[in-house]
C-alpha positions in Angstrom: -25.8 205.0 102.4 -23.1 203.6 104.7 -21.8 200.3 103.2 -20.0 199.4 106.4 -23.3 198.7 108.2 -24.3 195.5 106.3 -20.8 194.1 106.6 -20.9 194.8 110.3 -24.2 192.9 110.6 -22.8 190.0 108.6 -19.8 189.7 110.8 -22.0 189.8 114.0 -24.1 187.0 112.7 -21.0 185.0 111.8 -19.7 185.5 115.3 -23.0 184.3 116.8 -23.2 181.3 114.5 -19.6 180.5 115.4 -20.3 180.7 119.1 -23.5 178.6 118.8 -21.6 176.0 116.9 -18.8 176.0 119.4 -21.3 175.6 122.2 -23.1 172.7 120.6 -19.7 171.1 119.8 -18.6 171.5 123.4 -21.9 170.1 124.6 -21.5 167.1 122.3 -17.9 166.5 123.5 -19.0 166.7 127.1 -21.9 164.3 126.6 -19.7 161.8 124.7 -16.6 162.0 126.9 -17.8 163.0 130.3 -21.5 162.1 130.8 -21.6 159.1 128.4 -21.9 156.4 131.1 -24.7 158.1 132.9 -26.7 158.7 129.8 -26.1 155.1 128.7 -27.6 153.9 132.0 -30.6 156.1 131.5 -31.0 154.9 127.9 -30.7 151.3 129.0 -33.3 151.9 131.7 -35.7 153.4 129.1 -35.4 150.4 126.7 -34.3 147.5 129.0 -36.3 146.3 132.1 -35.7 143.6 134.6 -39.0 142.0 135.6 -39.8 139.3 138.2 -41.3 136.0 136.8 -43.7 134.7 139.4 -43.2 131.1 140.5 -46.2 128.7 140.2 -47.5 128.1 143.7 -47.6 124.5 144.9 -50.9 122.7 145.3 -52.4 121.4 148.5 -54.1 118.0 148.3 -55.9 115.8 150.8 -54.4 112.5 152.0 -55.9 110.7 148.9 -54.6 113.3 146.4 -57.9 115.3 145.9 -57.0 118.9 145.0 -57.9 121.4 147.7 -55.9 124.4 146.6 -54.4 124.8 143.1 -53.1 127.4 140.7 -55.1 128.2 137.5 -53.9 130.2 134.5 -55.2 133.8 134.4 -54.5 137.0 132.5 -54.0 140.4 133.9 -55.2 143.2 131.7 -53.7 146.7 132.1 -53.6 150.0 130.1 -51.5 153.0 129.4 -54.1 155.8 129.4 -51.8 158.0 127.4 -52.0 155.6 124.5 -55.7 154.8 124.7 -57.2 156.6 121.7 -60.9 156.2 122.7 -61.3 155.6 126.5 -65.1 155.2 126.2 -64.9 152.6 123.5 -62.1 150.8 125.4 -64.1 150.8 128.7 -67.2 149.4 127.0 -65.2 146.6 125.2 -63.3 145.6 128.3 -66.4 145.7 130.5 -68.3 143.5 128.1 -65.5 141.0 127.7 -64.5 140.8 131.4 -67.9 141.2 132.9 -67.0 144.5 134.6 -68.8 147.9 135.0 -67.7 150.1 132.0 -68.5 153.2 134.0 -65.9 152.3 136.7 -63.3 151.6 133.9 -63.8 154.8 132.0 -62.3 157.2 134.6 -58.9 155.4 134.9 -58.7 154.8 131.2 -59.4 158.5 130.4 -56.8 159.8 133.0 -53.9 160.7 130.7 -51.8 161.8 133.7 -51.1 158.1 134.5 -49.0 155.8 132.5 -50.3 152.5 134.0 -53.6 151.3 135.4 -55.0 147.8 136.0 -58.1 147.0 134.1 -58.6 143.5 135.6 -56.1 141.6 137.8 -56.0 137.8 137.1 -59.0 137.7 134.8 -60.4 134.6 133.2 -57.8 133.7 130.5 -60.4 132.9 127.8 -62.3 136.2 128.4 -59.1 138.2 128.4 -57.9 136.4 125.2 -61.1 137.4 123.4 -60.5 141.1 124.4 -56.9 140.9 123.3 -57.9 139.8 119.9 -59.8 143.0 119.4 -56.4 144.8 119.3 -57.5 147.9 121.3 -54.7 150.5 121.4 -53.3 151.1 124.8 -54.4 147.8 126.4 -51.8 145.3 127.5 -51.9 141.7 128.7 -49.7 139.3 130.7 -50.1 135.9 132.2 -50.4 135.2 135.9 -51.6 132.4 138.2 -54.8 132.7 140.2 -55.2 130.6 143.4 -58.3 128.5 143.2 -60.0 126.2 145.8 -61.8 123.5 143.8 -63.8 122.1 146.7 -65.3 125.5 147.6 -66.0 125.6 151.4 -64.6 122.2 152.1 -61.7 122.7 154.5 -61.7 126.5 154.0 -60.9 127.2 157.7 -57.9 124.9 157.5 -56.6 125.9 154.0 -57.0 129.7 154.5 -56.3 131.6 151.4 -53.6 133.3 149.3 -54.0 136.9 148.2 -53.9 138.5 144.8 -50.1 138.3 144.7 -50.2 134.6 145.6 -48.8 135.1 149.1 -50.4 133.1 151.9 -52.5 135.3 154.1 -54.3 132.9 156.4 -54.5 129.2 157.5 -52.1 126.7 156.0 -51.6 129.0 153.0 -49.8 131.3 155.5 -48.2 128.6 157.6 -46.8 126.7 154.6 -46.1 129.8 152.4 -42.4 129.2 152.2 -42.8 125.7 150.8 -45.8 126.5 148.5 -44.5 129.8 147.1 -41.4 128.6 145.3 -38.8 131.0 144.1 -39.5 133.7 141.5 -37.4 134.1 138.3 -36.1 137.2 136.5 -36.1 138.4 132.9 -34.3 141.3 131.3 -36.3 142.5 128.3 -36.2 145.2 125.6 -39.3 147.2 125.3 -40.6 149.6 122.6 -41.8 153.1 123.5 -45.3 151.7 124.2 -43.9 149.3 126.9 -44.3 146.2 124.8 -41.6 143.5 125.2 -39.6 143.1 122.0 -36.8 140.7 123.1 -35.7 138.8 126.2 -32.0 139.4 126.8 -31.5 137.3 129.9 -33.7 135.0 131.9 -33.5 133.1 135.2 -36.3 130.6 135.4 -38.7 130.5 138.3 -38.6 127.5 140.7 -42.1 126.0 141.3 -43.4 125.7 144.8 -43.7 122.3 146.4 -47.0 120.5 146.5 -48.2 119.6 150.1 -50.2 116.5 151.0 -52.5 117.1 154.0 -53.8 114.6 156.6 -57.3 115.7 155.9 -59.7 113.4 154.1 -61.9 115.7 151.8 -64.8 113.3 152.0 -64.8 113.1 155.9 -64.2 116.9 156.0 -67.2 117.6 153.8 -69.4 115.2 155.8 -68.4 116.7 159.1 -69.2 120.2 157.8 -72.6 119.1 156.6 -73.5 117.6 159.9 -72.4 120.7 161.8 -74.6 122.9 159.5 -77.6 120.7 160.3 -76.8 120.7 164.0 -76.5 124.5 164.1 -79.8 124.9 162.3 -81.6 122.3 164.4 -80.5 123.8 167.8 -80.4 127.5 166.7 -76.7 127.6 167.8 -74.2 130.3 167.3 -71.4 128.0 165.9 -70.1 124.4 166.1 -66.8 122.6 165.7 -65.7 119.1 165.0 -62.3 117.3 165.2 -61.7 113.8 163.8 -58.4 112.5 164.9 -56.4 109.3 164.4 -55.2 108.6 168.0 -52.3 106.4 166.9 -50.6 108.9 164.5 -52.1 112.3 165.6 -53.3 112.9 162.0 -56.3 115.2 161.8 -58.7 113.6 159.3 -61.3 116.4 159.6 -61.3 119.8 161.3 -64.7 121.4 160.6 -66.1 124.7 161.7 -69.6 126.1 161.2 -70.5 128.7 159.9 -68.3 128.0 156.9 -67.2 130.1 153.9 -66.0 129.6 150.4 -62.2 130.3 150.2 -62.7 131.5 146.6 -64.7 134.4 148.0 -62.6 135.2 151.1 -62.6 139.0 150.5 -66.4 139.0 151.0 -66.2 137.0 154.2 -65.9 138.6 157.6 -62.9 137.8 159.9 -65.3 136.4 162.4 -66.4 133.7 160.1 -62.9 133.0 158.7 -61.6 132.2 162.2 -60.7 128.5 162.8 -62.4 128.1 166.1 -61.1 124.5 166.6 -57.5 125.9 167.1 -57.8 129.6 168.0 -60.8 129.7 170.3 -61.2 128.4 173.8 -64.2 127.2 175.8 -64.9 125.9 179.3 -65.0 122.1 178.8 -67.4 121.2 181.6 -67.6 117.5 182.4 -65.4 116.3 179.6 -62.5 117.4 181.8 -63.5 115.0 184.5 -61.4 112.2 182.8 -58.3 114.1 183.9 -59.2 114.0 187.6 -60.1 110.3 187.5 -57.0 109.5 185.5 -54.8 111.3 188.1 -56.5 109.6 191.1 -56.1 106.2 189.4 -52.5 106.8 188.3 -51.3 108.1 191.7 -52.8 104.9 193.3 -55.3 106.8 195.5 -58.3 104.8 194.2 -59.2 101.9 191.9 -62.1 101.6 189.6 -64.2 99.8 192.2 -63.4 102.1 195.1 -66.6 103.4 196.6 -67.7 106.7 198.1 -70.9 107.8 199.8 -71.9 111.0 197.9 -74.5 113.5 198.8 -76.3 115.5 196.0 -74.4 118.6 197.0 -71.1 119.7 198.5 -69.8 122.8 200.2 -66.4 123.9 198.9 -65.2 127.1 200.7 -67.8 129.7 200.0 -69.5 127.8 197.1 -72.2 125.1 197.2 -72.0 122.8 194.2 -74.8 120.5 193.2 -75.2 117.4 191.1 -76.7 118.0 187.7 -79.2 115.2 187.8 -79.0 113.3 191.2 -81.1 114.6 194.2 -80.3 111.9 196.8 -77.3 110.5 198.6 -75.8 107.5 196.8 -73.0 105.0 197.1 -70.9 105.2 193.9 -67.7 103.6 192.6 -65.0 105.5 190.8 -66.2 103.9 187.6 -69.8 105.1 188.1 -68.6 108.6 189.1 -67.2 109.0 185.6 -70.0 107.1 183.9 -72.8 109.1 185.6 -70.7 112.3 185.4 -71.0 113.0 189.1 -69.8 116.5 190.1 -69.6 115.6 193.8 -67.7 112.4 193.1 -65.2 114.1 190.8 -64.6 116.9 193.4 -64.1 114.3 196.1 -61.4 112.7 193.9 -59.8 116.1 193.3 -59.7 116.8 197.0 -57.7 113.5 197.4 -55.3 114.7 194.7 -54.9 118.2 196.0 -54.0 121.4 194.2 -50.4 120.4 193.2 -51.1 117.0 191.8 -54.3 118.1 190.0 -52.3 120.9 188.3 -49.6 118.4 187.4 -52.1 116.1 185.7 -53.7 119.0 183.8 -50.3 119.8 182.4 -49.5 116.2 181.5 -52.6 116.0 179.4 -51.5 119.1 177.6 -53.8 121.8 179.0 -52.5 125.3 179.4 -50.0 124.9 176.5 -50.1 124.7 172.8 -50.3 121.3 171.2 -48.0 122.4 168.4 -50.4 121.7 165.6 -49.0 123.0 162.3 -51.6 125.8 162.1 -51.0 129.5 162.7 -52.6 131.3 165.7 -53.0 128.3 168.0 -54.2 129.3 171.5 -52.6 127.7 174.5 -55.8 127.8 176.7 -56.1 129.2 180.2 -55.3 127.6 183.5 -56.2 129.4 186.8 -53.7 132.1 187.5 -54.5 131.9 191.2 -56.5 129.5 193.4 -59.3 130.5 195.7 -60.8 128.2 198.3 -63.4 127.0 195.8 -61.1 126.3 192.8 -60.6 122.7 193.9 -64.4 122.3 193.5 -64.9 124.1 190.2 -61.7 123.2 188.2 -62.1 119.4 188.3 -65.6 119.7 186.7 -64.4 121.9 183.9 -65.0 125.4 185.2 -62.5 128.2 185.5 -60.3 126.6 182.8 -60.4 127.3 179.1 -59.3 124.7 176.4 -59.3 124.5 172.6 -61.1 121.7 170.8 -57.8 120.4 169.4 -56.3 120.2 173.0 -59.3 118.2 174.2 -59.3 115.9 171.2 -55.6 115.2 171.7 -56.1 114.5 175.4 -58.7 111.9 174.7 -56.6 110.5 171.9 -53.9 109.8 174.6 -56.3 107.8 176.6 -57.4 105.9 173.4 -53.7 105.3 172.4 -52.8 103.3 175.4 -51.8 106.4 177.4 -49.4 107.9 174.8 -50.1 111.5 173.7 -49.4 112.2 170.0 -49.0 115.7 168.6 -52.0 116.5 166.3 -51.0 117.6 162.8 -52.4 118.6 159.5 -49.5 117.9 157.1 -48.5 114.3 156.2 -44.8 113.4 156.8 -44.6 115.9 159.7 -42.4 114.7 162.5 -44.5 114.7 165.6 -43.8 114.7 169.3 -45.1 112.1 171.6 -45.0 111.4 175.3 -46.5 108.9 177.8 -49.3 110.5 179.9 -50.8 107.5 181.7 -50.0 103.8 181.9 -51.6 101.2 179.6 -53.5 99.9 182.6 -55.0 103.2 183.5 -55.8 103.8 179.8 -57.8 100.5 179.7 -59.6 101.4 183.0 -60.7 104.8 181.6 -61.8 103.3 178.3 -64.0 100.8 180.2 -65.5 103.6 182.3 -66.2 105.8 179.2 -68.0 102.8 177.5 -70.4 102.9 180.4 -71.1 106.6 179.7 -72.5 105.6 176.3 -74.1 102.3 177.4 -76.0 103.6 180.4 -74.8 107.1 181.3 -75.2 110.6 179.9 -74.0 109.8 176.4 -76.5 107.2 175.1 -77.3 109.4 172.1 -73.7 108.8 170.9 -74.2 105.0 170.4 -73.4 103.6 166.9 -75.1 100.4 166.0 -72.6 97.5 165.7 -69.7 99.4 167.5 -68.5 99.9 171.0 -68.3 103.6 171.8 -66.4 105.2 174.7 -66.9 108.9 175.4 -67.9 111.8 177.7 -70.5 114.5 177.6 -69.9 118.1 178.6 -72.1 121.1 179.4 -70.7 124.4 180.6 -72.1 127.9 181.1 -70.2 130.6 179.2 -68.6 133.4 181.3 -70.6 136.6 181.4 -68.7 139.7 180.4 -70.2 141.5 183.3 -68.9 138.9 185.8 -69.8 135.4 186.8 -71.5 133.0 184.4 -74.4 133.3 182.0 -77.7 131.6 182.8 -78.7 131.3 179.2 -75.5 130.8 177.1 -73.8 127.4 177.2 -71.3 125.2 175.2 -72.4 121.6 174.8 -69.8 119.0 173.8 -69.1 115.3 173.4 -65.8 113.6 172.9 -65.8 109.9 171.9 -63.6 107.0 170.8 -64.7 104.4 168.3 -64.3 101.4 168.0 -63.7 101.3 171.8 -62.1 97.8 171.7 -59.5 98.9 169.1 -59.6 102.7 168.9 -59.5 104.0 165.4 -61.0 107.4 165.7 -61.4 110.2 168.3 -64.2 112.6 167.4 -65.0 115.8 169.3 -68.0 118.0 168.7 -68.7 121.3 170.4 -71.9 123.4 169.9 -71.8 127.0 171.0 -75.0 128.5 172.5 -77.6 125.9 171.4 -81.2 126.3 172.4 -81.0 123.1 174.5 -77.9 123.1 176.7 -77.0 119.4 177.4 -74.1 117.9 175.6 -75.7 114.4 175.6 -78.7 115.9 173.7 -77.0 118.3 171.3 -73.4 117.2 170.7 -73.7 113.4 171.1 -76.1 112.9 168.1 -73.7 114.9 165.9 -70.8 112.7 167.1 -72.9 109.6 166.2 -73.6 110.8 162.7 -70.0 111.8 162.0 -68.8 108.5 163.5 -71.3 106.3 161.6 -70.3 107.8 158.3 -66.6 107.6 159.0 -66.7 104.0 160.1 -68.5 102.9 157.0 -66.4 105.1 154.7 -63.1 103.9 156.1 -64.4 100.3 156.2 -63.6 99.9 159.9 -65.1 96.5 161.0 -67.7 96.4 163.8 -66.6 95.4 167.2 -69.8 95.0 169.2 -71.4 91.6 169.9 -74.5 91.1 167.8 
């Protein structure tokens, strides 16, 4: 046997071990000297994590401090499926504790290809606490804030809602998001291999969002919504809106829309229902616009309240014949009675005296065709005629061929009630508002006297409130037909009123979309009366009518 063969094998193994050792030593030197910083960063990333600390969102309260939108403590439950020992048992326990479907939880919990899944986002803190005490391996818990609307549907169209990440998505939640959201903080934490925080190394505290006080009165808002619901049911209407406005300050005390919705359940509510029709939707105002023509004729010195006209029951304007709504005979009427009796022919006669240029000017002065600037997202500016045909001077003054928003119309009447000064409507207290003089104090008083006659003996008698003087105007307008022209069956009925008329405290507008009975004096005026009667008593505004 050759004794050199074992020695040769031993030497070969020794060489191999020496080379392996040299390689490992070289690798260690390279890692320590050359790649140390990169590996250190990787190690830090594996054990250290910088996480955002959400800022508590500011509350929204009504003018009296009643909470309308607040943050409530919640717990988010998550899982690392790779560490869940028994997915079926975990799904059953979580489903029972959090009132969730275990079958829907099982799939994600059993999927070991994933390192993180949500079990429940912003769950009830007590329910989540009970689950946490079970100590189920693989489940994790952290605190969050859930946006809650304590009054349910009250003011939902105004408030809007914040999403699951507490960012405003609609309404004032969106418009005021920068103020409400605050500023998130940051924490650098050390985690164990299971992702659990062991130590906080550095922290920057979150800055809470600011609370916002609104002009709304929750009690008036709830009452207006209730009355609109009854009105829609009574008349089989498609929808209704109401605006309650302080004419002296421009503060919106109530902005109601029906159908309503619960802001706490916004994901289950259609966009159609969520829309704030009082600000975003337009309608043809019909006879409520007549006050602009009368105001213009009085202000430009063309007529006085007692100026008389002989008016036939119909008038030919270019290619269109326009009729009175109620009168069938020729009559001698004053300017005051033209407004009180809502005369189409009388209003057109005044518009013809004004002419196109001056009538357009007065529409603009009252704020039509442009946004009011109300602090609410998505406001519509309305629509003025883009061109004039021969008949426009006959249709526009009586509220056809123009589209306005309920907020625009309420603000225009508030200018009349406020001695002729227009105030920007707003929903947030302490807002700086724009104002401008629209008409003189004298013309304001003349129009208020005329609109009192509308309620005393004209088309708005259903708006009368016992013990108070009421000034207002009815409106009835056919809706445009998508196929052209106007519908013969679909109308918007409206009423705008001021009360008490001798010392205006409230402007209230009601519109009812597609009621079964079309007349504003029959449909909208009673709703105005109910809203006004409650508000006057609630706000303790003294009566002004002679007993």
